[in-house]
N, C-alpha and C positions, 0 to 999 in steps of 0.2 A: 544446443546440441548435447545430447546425453553421452557421457563418456562410456567406453566399453566396460570399465570396472563397475559403473553404476548398473549396467545391464546384468553383469554377472552377479552383483549383489542382489538385484531383484530376483534372480533365479534362486539364489541361496535363501533369501527371505521366503519365497514361495515354498521351497522344500521344507523349511523349518515349520511353517504354518501347517503344511500337510502332515508332517510327522507328529506334531502335537495333537492334531485333530484325529488322526488315525488311532493314536493311543487312547484318546478320550471316548471315541465313538462306541465301543462295546458296552459301556455302562449306561448309555442312553437308550430308553425304551423305543419300541417300534410303534409309530403312530398309524392311525387308520389309513390315511391317504397313501403313505409310502408302501403299505402292504399291498394296496391295489396296484401301485406302479411296479412293484416287484413281480406281481403276476403278469402284468403287461410286458415287462421286460423279458421274461421267459418266453412269452409267446412270440414277440417280435424277433428275438434272436433265433428261435426255433424256425421261423419262416425263412430267414436268410440262410441258415445252415442247410435247410432242406433244398432251397433253390441252388445253392452252390454244389451240393451233392447230387443234384438231379433226382431227388426223391419225391418231388412234388409235381404231379401231372398238371400241365397248363398253369404254371406258377403265377403268371401275371393276369390270369382271368379274375373277374370280379369275385367268383365263388371262392377261389383259393386265397385271394387277398382278404376277403371278409372273414374267412375262418380264423385267421390269425390276428387281424388288425381291427376287427369290429369292437373288441373289448377296450373300454376306456377311450373311445374315440372322441370324447369331449375335450381331450387335451392333446396337443401336438406330440410327436413321437420322439424327438431327439434324445431327451434325457432318459426316457424309458428304454430306448434302444441301447444307450450307453450303459445303463444299469444292467441290462441283460448281457451285454458283451463282457462287462467286468465280472459278473457272476459266472458266466460261462467259462472264462479262462483263468480266473484268479482264485477260486475257492477250492477247497479240498472236497471232492465230490464222490459219493457213491449213490447215484440217483435211485438205484433199486431200493435203497434203505430209506429214502426220503418219503415223508408224507406228502400227499398231493394237496393242492389248494382245493377249496370248495367254492364254486364249481371248478373242476379240473381244467386247466388251460390246454390249448393245443401246444404241448410242450415237447421237449426233446424226448427221444425214446428212452425207456427205463434202462438202467445199467450204467456201468462206469464209462466216463468219457475223459479224455485227456485234459488236464488243466495244469497251470503252473503251481497251484497249491499254496499261494501266498497267505490265504486266510482260512482258518478253520471254520469260522463263522460265516455262513452265507450272507447274513445281513450286512456284515462289514464289506464284503465284496460288492454287494449291490450299491452300497453307499459311497464307494470310493470316487466315482466321477464327481459327485457334489463336493467332496473334500478337495479334489484337484482344482475345481473352480474356486474354492476358497483361497487356495494358494495363489491362483491367478488374480483374484481380487486384490490381495495384498500387493502383488507385483505391479499391477496396473495403477493402483493409487500411489505407490512409491514413485513410479516413473512419471505419472501425470503431474504430481506435485513438484517434482524436480524440474520437469520441462516447463511448467507454467510459471513457477515462482522463483526458479533458481537464480535468475539474473538480477533479482531485486535485492539479494543478500549475498554475503560471502559464501564460499563453497561449504564450509563447515556448518553454517546456519541452515543453508538450503538442504543439506543431507539430513540434518537433525530434524527439520520440519517434515521432510518426506518420510523419514522412518517413523516419526510420531504419528503421521497421518495413516500410514499403513497399519501400525499396531492398533490405533484407535478404531480402525475399520473392522478389524477382526476380534478385538477384545470388547465385544458387546454380548451380553448374555443371550439375547434373542438371535443375533446373527450367528453366534457360535452354535446355538442349538440347531438352527436350520442348516448349518454346514455339515451336520452329522445325520442328515436325513436323505433318503432317496426321494427327494421332492424337487420342485421347480423354482422355488422362490429365491434361494441363494444363487443358483446359476443365472436366473433372470436378472438379478441385481448386478452380477458381475458383467454380463453382456451389455446391460444398459450403460455402465460406466466405461467399459472397454470401447464400445461403439462411439460414445461421446468423445473419448480421448482420440480415437482414430480420426473422427470427423474434424476435430480441432487441429490435428496435425495436417490433415489433407488440405485445410484452408491455406496453410503456409506453403506446403510443398507443391500443390497445384499440378499433380501428375495423376495419370490414370491408374498407376499402380497403387498409390496411396489411397485413391478413391475406391478402388476395387476392394480393399480390405474393409472399408466401411460397409459396402454392400454385402460382402460375404458374412461379416459378423452379424449384421442385421438379419440376414436370411436365417442364420443359425438361431438367432433370438426369436424370430417368427416361429421357428420349429420347436421352440421351448415353452413359451407361455404367452398368453393374450396381452400382457403388459407391453409387448413389443409394438402393438398397434399405436401406442402413445409416443414412442420415441420420435417418429417424424414430426410430431407436433412440437416437441421441445427444440429439435434441431432446425425445423422449418421456421419457427418464429425467430430463432437466432439468425438464420441466414437472411430472412427478410429484413431484420433490423440492420444487418451489415449493408444490405443493398440500399435501404432507405438513407443510411448515413454516408453513402457514396464510397463505401470501401471496396466495391467491385469484387465480391466473393466469387470464387470459382464455382461453377455449376457441376463440376465432375462428381463430387460425392453424392449430390442429389440424384444425378443420373444413375450412378452405380447402385444406389439404394433402390431406385425404381425398377431397375433391370435385374440385378442379381438377387435382391431380397426375395421377391415372389418366386423366382426360379428355384432358389435353394429350398425354400419352404415347400413348394410343390414336389420337387424331386425327392425330398426326404420322407414324404408321407404317402405310402402306397394306397392308403384308404381314400385319398383324394383322386386317384388315377381313374376311377370310374364314377359316373354321376357327380362330376366335380362341383357344379354350382349348388346342387341340393345339399351335398354333404358339407360344403364350405358354409352354406347358410345355416345348417344345423349346428355346426361348431360355434359360429358367432351367436346364434340364437340361444344356445344353451347358456352362454355367459350373460347375454342381455337380460335373460329371465332367470337368473340363478336363484336357487332357493335361499331364503334368509334364515341362517341358523341362529341359535341362541348365543347371546353375548352379554355378559354383565359389565356395566359401566356406571360408576358412581352410585351403586346400590340398586340399580334398576336392571332387570333382565330385558334385553332388547331382542326381538325376533321379527320385526317388521318396520318399514320406514313410516314416518320420517325419523331419522336418527339425529342425535345432537351434532350440530355442525362442528363442534369443538372436540369431538372424540379423537381425531388424529393428534391434535395438539396435546390433549390430556394423556394419551398413551405415550407420546414422545417424551414429555417432561417427567413422566413417572417411571419410565422403563430404561431410558438411555442413561449410561453412566454420567454422573454429574460432571466429572472432569471434561467429558466430551462436550456437553452442553455449554459449559463455561468457556472452554477454548474456542468452540465454534462461534460463540457470540463475540469473543475478542477478535477472532480472525475476520469476522465480517466487518468489524470496525476498522481493522488494519487495512483491509482491501478497499474499503470505501474512502479512507483518508489518503492512502498512498498510491492508489491505482493498482491495477493487477500485475504490472511488471514494467521494468525499465526498458525492455526491448520493444521498439516500435512495432515489430511484427506481431508480438503478443498483444499489445494494446490495440492494434488494429483489428484483432479478432474478438474484441470484447469478451475476454475470458470470464470476467466477473458475471456478466449477463448470462453466458452459457452455463456457468455453474448454478446460477439462480434458477434458470429454467430446468436444468437437469435435476435439481433438487425439489422443485415445486411440482412439476407435472406428474410424477408418480403418485403423489399424495393428494393432488387437487381433486380428483373425482370423489373423494371421501368427505369433502367439505359441503357437498350438496345435500347430504342427508338421505340419499336414495340408494347409494351403492352399498351392498352387503358389507358389514363391518366385522364379520365373524373371525376373520384372519388376523385381527389386530394389526401389528406392525409388519407382518410378513409380506404383505402386498406392496409395501413401499420401502423395502430394505435399501433400494438404490438411494433414497433420500438420506439414509444414515451414512452411506459411503461419501456422499457429497459433504455432509457435515464434517466427516473425518478429514476430507481434503482442506476444508476451510479452517478447521482446528490446527492442521499442520502449518498453515500459513501463519497462525498466531505463534506457534512454537518457533518457527524460523525467525520471526520478527524479534521475539524475546532473546533468542540466542545471539542474534546480530547486534543487539543493544547491550550485551553484557559488558561490564567495565573493561576499559582498555588495559587495566593492569593485568588482566588474564593473558592478554597477548604478549606482555613483557616477559611472561614465564615460558614463552615458546609455544609452539604448536601443540605440545602435549597438554598444556594448561587449558587452552581453549577447547581441545577435544574432550578433556575430562569434564569441563563445565557443560558442554553440549550434551554429553552422555548423561550427566546428572539431570539436565532439563528433560531429556527424553524419558528417563526413568520416572521423573515426577509426573509427567503427563500420562505415561502408560500404566504404571503400577496400580493406581486406584481402579482403573477400568479392568485390568487383568485380574485383580483381586475379586471384584464383583462377579466376573465371569467364572472364575474358579469356584467361588463360594456357592453360586447358584447351580452349577453343574451337578447332576444331569437333568435338573428341573428348570431349565432356562425360561420356560413359558410361565413359571410361577414367580419370577424375579420382579422385584420393584426396587427402585433406587433409594438413596438416602434422603432425598427430598420428602418422601412420604413415609420413611421409617422402615424400608425394606419390605420383605414379604408380609410380615405382620401388619405393617402400615397399609399396604395395598389391600389386605383382607378387611381391615377396619374401614377403609375408604369405600369398600364395595366394588373393587376392581375384579376383572375376570381372574379366577383362580388358576385356570389352565384350560387346555382343550386338546383334542386329538387322541385322548385315551392312551397316552404313552407311559404315564407315570407308574402303573403297576409293575413295571420291570424291577423296581426297587423292592418288591415283595416276593420275587421269584424264589430267592433262597428260603424264605419262610414257608412258602407254598410247598416247595419240594420236601422240606424237612418235617412238616407237620400234618399235611393232609393224608387221610387213609388211602390205601390202595384203591385204584379205579374210582377216585373221588370225582364227583360232578361239581365243577367250579363255575359259578355264574360270573361271566366276564364283564358284565355291564357295558361300558363304553369302549372296551378293549375288543376289537373286532376279530372275527374268526381267522382271517388271513394272517393277522399279526400273531395269533395263537399258534397257527401252523408254523410260522417262521421261528418262534421260540422253540418249538419241538424240533425243527430241523437243525437249529443251532445247538441243540442239546442243553438249553438253558431251563427247560421244563421237563419234568418226568413224563415219559411217553404214555403212562397209564392214565394221566389226568384227562378228563373228558369235558367237553363244552356242551351244556344242556340246551343252549339256544337263547332265545330272546324273551324279554318282558316277564310278566308275572308267572306264567306257566313254568318258565325256566328257573325262576327263583324258588318256586315250590318243589321243583325236582332236584334242586342242588343240595350238596353237602356243605359247601362253603360258598360265600358270595362276596363280591367286591362292590364298593361304591366309590366312584371317582368324583371328587367334590367339585361341582359347579352348581350355581344357584338353581338352575332349572332341573337338577337331578335329585332334589330332595325327596321326591316321591318314591324313588327306588329304595332309599333307606327305610321308609315306612313299610314298603312291601316286605323287606327282609325282616324287620321287627315282627311283623304280623306272622310271617311264615315260620320263623325260627323261635318265636315266643321268648325272645330275649332282646334287651337293649345294649347288652355288653359286647363291645368289640373284642375280637381276638387279637387284632394287630392294627396299628395305625401308622401310616407313613407320613412324615411331616417334613417341611422345610422351614427351618428357624421357628419351629413350634406351630406352624400353620398346617393343619391337616390337608393332605392331598388325596390319600386313598385310605379307606377304612375297610378292613376285612372282618367278616363274621364267619363263625363255624356253628353248624347246627348242633345244639346240645340235646334236644329231645328227639326221639324217633319221628320219622315222617309219618 
């Protein structure tokens, strides 16, 4: 049983994670996908506001729903709606002064509307829901670790291990990056781990109330991202294992998931309220036949299957903080040798097997060589959370085995030693995360020599077109009035959001796409990925120069090169 003070500490921990992430978010660029989700968020919140105000005739008709919800219907709505609500109520707004997206959404009427005005930058208001999920992830892992492994060690060791697990879950460069985006991957990882924890608790409590929480969270997960479809596989295999071993697991969480999950999913998504089967099929079909984007791995540009089966392992061992990998390996040994817990109720639930399934199932589809790999680690961030849990078990075991002489110095001596151990576990990962920010997708760990080693190894340099944010001050200071700036992989909706945030001069213009836009531009960007080399050749040819005007780097590795036209067009 978790003490009340531990629950309070989990809340404080979540608040600290949120505060740090909010402070860091403004320096991170806007990626292509989140710009689309911001557009969708405006549309979805505009729909519900018009419904509440009675401004929309026949609001639940297919025509009215499609007007607002057809955009970006290839992804479920929950996070986009939360982004829209956060933007609607938390940013400082003068909508009449804002530039519209292209194409313009069915948005709120122009003019001022009431907000709490917490954020001057609209992009930060959009991103806040993901940041809150990041805090929830830290709290979930802290409580899960304490609940699952606490009885196997003393209370000081148990709390040290739980705190280390929580910090290692958030102090990961790629997880920290995704926590600052209006995207789905970090919330999906949080809900995967939260639902797993609630299922584990429901097996012991055996009540409909505890089971209902599992069903509710899975329903919200279904309304967030397609990975939710795989969670019943992980939990179902675990439940069948318990049944086969004669443990007589309660069926309540399974029933709750089957009833509440689809119900919450359907209720949250008005786009499914008409022509349900066809639209549901279109949603699933989009992902079954998803386009294969370019991705560089070990010096080869991959854009069609079959992919190397070992790509997920390669990305894991080259991007995760080394301390996390080492402690997770040690934690796996500790759990295998000592069992998962001294409490019979915990051992009866096969906690170790549950964690193994929860960690393997998210990444398993990528071992077959046919699933698109363009998202690198983002599609299996839940696996990284499980590794953090296992690493926390190693920290708890180490603290529990500290010399007895520390105990002779009183409780203060053991607390100091436990705190030192947590710092030893957390600081290397936190340093890697701090050093890579705001270019977390360009980070590689010490095993390969950091970002330069990753580049030498032929690993993907970055993706999503977010990194030019680091050049915005240079663009504002040096480009001539009304300059045409070729954006390359930085899409137009992100361009508009920088304008709306005031981070880019309002006279800068976007000339469009591909070679005609390069030739029409006064300045041009190249975002460095292997398959983008041709754009630099276009710029050289159009500008009659090979000399960059500015280069953005991470530890000496070029991320974005900017060119300015020197000769008249």
